[in-house]
Structure formats: structure tokens, C-alpha cells
C-alpha positions in Angstrom: -0.2 0.5 -0.1 1.9 3.5 -1.3 0.5 5.8 1.6 1.7 8.8 -0.6 -1.0 8.3 -2.8 -3.8 8.9 -0.6 -6.5 11.4 -1.0 -10.0 12.5 0.3 -12.8 10.7 -2.0 -16.1 11.6 -0.8 -18.1 11.7 1.8 -21.4 10.8 2.2 -24.1 12.0 4.5 -27.1 9.1 3.9 -27.0 5.8 2.6 -27.4 6.9 -0.3 -24.7 8.5 -1.1 -22.9 5.6 0.0 -19.9 4.7 -2.7 -19.7 1.6 -5.2 -17.8 -1.1 -3.0 -15.3 -1.6 -5.6 -11.6 -1.4 -2.8 -10.9 -3.0 0.2 -11.8 -0.8 3.1 -10.8 -0.1 6.7 -13.5 1.6 8.5 -12.8 3.4 11.2 -14.9 3.9 14.3 -15.1 5.0 18.1 -17.3 8.0 19.6 -16.9 11.5 19.5 -12.8 13.0 20.8 -11.3 9.8 20.4 -9.1 10.8 18.3 -10.0 9.0 14.7 -8.8 12.2 12.5 -5.6 12.3 14.6 -5.1 8.5 14.2 -5.8 8.8 10.3 -3.0 11.4 9.6 -0.7 10.1 11.4 -1.2 6.8 10.0 -1.2 8.8 6.4 2.1 11.3 7.9 -0.4 14.1 6.8 -1.0 17.0 8.5 -4.7 16.9 7.3 -5.9 14.6 5.4 -8.5 14.3 7.6 -10.3 17.1 9.3 -9.5 17.6 13.2 -12.1 19.6 15.0 -12.4 21.5 18.2 -16.2 20.5 18.0 -17.0 17.4 19.6 -19.4 15.6 17.1 -18.8 17.9 14.6 -18.2 15.7 12.2 -21.6 14.1 10.0 -21.0 12.3 7.3 -19.1 9.1 6.0 -15.4 10.4 4.5 -13.4 7.7 2.1 -10.1 8.2 1.6 -8.9 6.6 -1.6 -4.9 5.2 -0.3 -3.3 3.0 -3.4 -5.5 0.1 -3.9 -7.6 0.3 -0.4 -10.2 3.1 1.2 -10.2 4.0 4.5 -13.2 4.9 5.3 -13.7 7.7 8.4 -16.9 6.9 10.5 -18.8 9.7 12.1 -18.4 9.6 15.8 -21.2 8.5 18.3 -21.9 9.3 21.5 -22.5 12.8 21.3 -25.4 14.0 23.3 -25.7 17.6 22.3 -26.1 16.2 18.5 -29.4 17.4 17.6 -32.2 13.9 17.8 -31.9 14.1 13.5 -29.3 14.4 13.1 -28.8 11.2 15.3 -31.2 10.2 12.9 -29.4 10.3 9.9 -26.1 9.0 11.8 -28.2 5.5 12.7 -29.1 5.7 9.1 -25.9 6.0 7.3 -24.2 3.9 9.6 -27.0 1.2 9.7 -27.2 1.5 5.6 -23.5 0.9 5.4 -23.5 -2.3 7.3 -26.8 -3.5 5.6 -24.7 -2.9 2.1 -22.1 -6.2 0.8 -19.6 -3.7 1.9 -15.6 -5.2 1.1 -14.9 -4.4 4.4 -11.1 -5.6 5.4 -10.9 -4.6 8.6 -12.8 -2.6 10.7 -10.6 -0.2 13.5 -12.6 0.4 16.6 -11.1 3.5 18.7 -11.4 3.6 22.6 -9.2 6.6 24.5 -7.7 3.8 26.6 -7.2 5.9 29.8 -11.3 5.6 30.7 -13.8 2.4 30.8 -15.4 1.8 27.3 -18.6 3.8 26.6 -22.4 2.3 26.7 -22.4 3.1 23.1 -18.6 1.6 22.7 -20.0 -1.6 24.4 -23.1 -1.7 21.7 -20.6 -1.6 19.0 -18.8 -4.2 20.1 -21.1 -6.0 21.0 -22.5 -5.6 17.4 -19.0 -6.2 15.8 -18.8 -9.4 18.1 -22.2 -11.3 16.4 -21.1 -10.0 12.9 -17.9 -11.9 12.3 -16.5 -9.0 10.8 -12.9 -8.4 11.1 -11.6 -6.5 14.2 -9.1 -4.8 16.1 -9.4 -2.4 19.0 -7.5 0.4 18.7 -6.5 2.2 22.3 -5.5 6.1 21.7 -4.0 8.5 23.6 -1.6 5.8 25.6 1.2 8.6 25.3 -1.4 10.5 28.6 0.3 7.2 30.7 3.4 6.4 32.5 4.5 2.7 31.8 2.8 1.6 35.0 -0.6 3.9 33.8 -0.4 2.0 31.0 0.3 -2.7 32.0 -2.2 -1.2 34.6 -5.0 -0.1 32.0 -4.2 -3.2 29.8 -4.7 -5.3 32.8 -8.2 -3.4 32.8 -9.1 -3.9 29.9 -8.9 -7.4 29.4 -11.3 -7.7 32.6 -13.9 -5.5 31.2 -13.5 -6.3 28.0 -14.6 -10.1 29.1 -17.5 -10.1 27.3 -15.7 -10.5 23.6 -14.3 -13.4 21.5 -10.6 -14.7 23.1 -8.1 -13.7 20.8 -9.2 -9.7 19.7 -6.3 -7.1 19.1 -6.2 -4.2 21.3 -3.0 -2.1 19.8 -2.4 1.2 22.5 -1.2 4.0 19.9 -0.6 7.1 20.2 -1.1 9.5 17.0 1.4 12.4 18.7 4.5 10.1 20.0 3.6 7.7 16.8 3.7 4.8 20.1 1.5 1.7 17.9 0.9 3.1 14.8 3.5 0.7 12.6 1.8 -2.3 14.6 -1.0 -0.8 13.9 -0.1 -0.6 10.3 1.2 -4.2 9.9 -2.6 -5.4 10.7 -3.8 -3.3 8.4 -1.6 -4.4 6.0 -2.5 -7.7 6.3 -5.9 -7.8 6.6 -6.1 -6.0 2.9 -3.8 -8.8 1.1 -5.9 -11.5 3.2 -9.1 -9.4 1.6 -7.7 -9.0 -1.6 -5.4 -12.7 -2.0 -7.1 -15.1 -4.4 -7.0 -18.9 -3.4 -7.0 -21.1 -6.1 -8.2 -24.7 -5.2 -6.0 -26.8 -7.9 -8.8 -30.0 -9.3 -7.8 -33.9 -7.2 -4.6 -35.7 -9.1 -3.4 -32.4 -10.5 
């Protein structure tokens, strides 16, 4: 994946505006102010490809970025209480419409602030992912805000807090400021894309 070819593609405000799923998609999901835009910019080594909002909940569209032969999909942040009811309904229609389509999802990156217990909305999303069978990884953002002892303690706590998930779900602490965990996440993304795009050839018996 050539990150230098990353570019903004389009935004969708309703499910009818979603682009045709022609490329493998890496989906980024999380509550408002969890650091999705900052993470995307760090992954793509850009300062402002994904807009970082000072106002939580401001992004109300699904934003698509073409990265070489892959799409990065930036979901609107959920759980922001001040969003009007009409906007919440539209967000719900947009998200449900996306997952109802036959999208080519290679991996969903679920972001959670490592400093805090996951929210009720986070748990709803995690349970949906676990039931859906979609490949996903949990990224624990803002790891630079904790020292090593605090970080290790929180990682142990997270395992207990998320014991409702199937075993083996990877949890990656990252920092968009220091860059820690970014290489590990990119390896996971590249592996998911490779697995999604690999064509398995089954040879007839006897060959």
C-alpha cells in the first residue's frame, strides 16, 4: 500500500450517497473526540488530510479516502449528547445503511480512549462487531497520556472490562502524538488487506 497516493475521495451524508464498494475498505469507528482524525493523519503521514475538529460530534458524514488500492473509511463519531435528534437519526440511518450493504470490509478499527472505561455506545458497537463476524481490532488511543505503569495497569483492566468479547481480539495501544503503536497497527491493516485481496486457487484433484 503506497501511502503517498492517499487522497480524499468523497463524503456521504445518507446511505444513498455511499460509493460503490469497489475496493477493500478499512473502517475507523469510535465515539466523538476519541482521536479518529488524528490517527488517520498519523497513519497516512499527513497533517490535515482528515480534519481534526475542536468541536466533538461535528463530523456527521462518512468520509472516504482512497489510499492506493484501498479505501480508508472514517465514520462519524457517536455518543455526543448535544447532537440534535434529527442528526442522530440520520447518523443511525447512515451507519445501518453502510453495514447493510455488501461492503468489501477488510478490517474495522474500533477506537477507544485507553484512559477510560468504554462507554455504553462503545459496548454496543463491540457487541455488534463480535456478532457480525466482521474482522476487527481495538485501538486504544491516547496512550501517551499514561506512564508505563499506568499503561500496563490499564491494559490489564481493559482485558477484564471487555471479557464479553471472543478471545483473541487484538488490542493495540497507540499515540497519534508520539507515534507509538502506529507501525503495529499498519502491519495489522496491511495483513488484513492482503488477506482480503488474495485469490485462493483450488486445484482439481489429481494435479
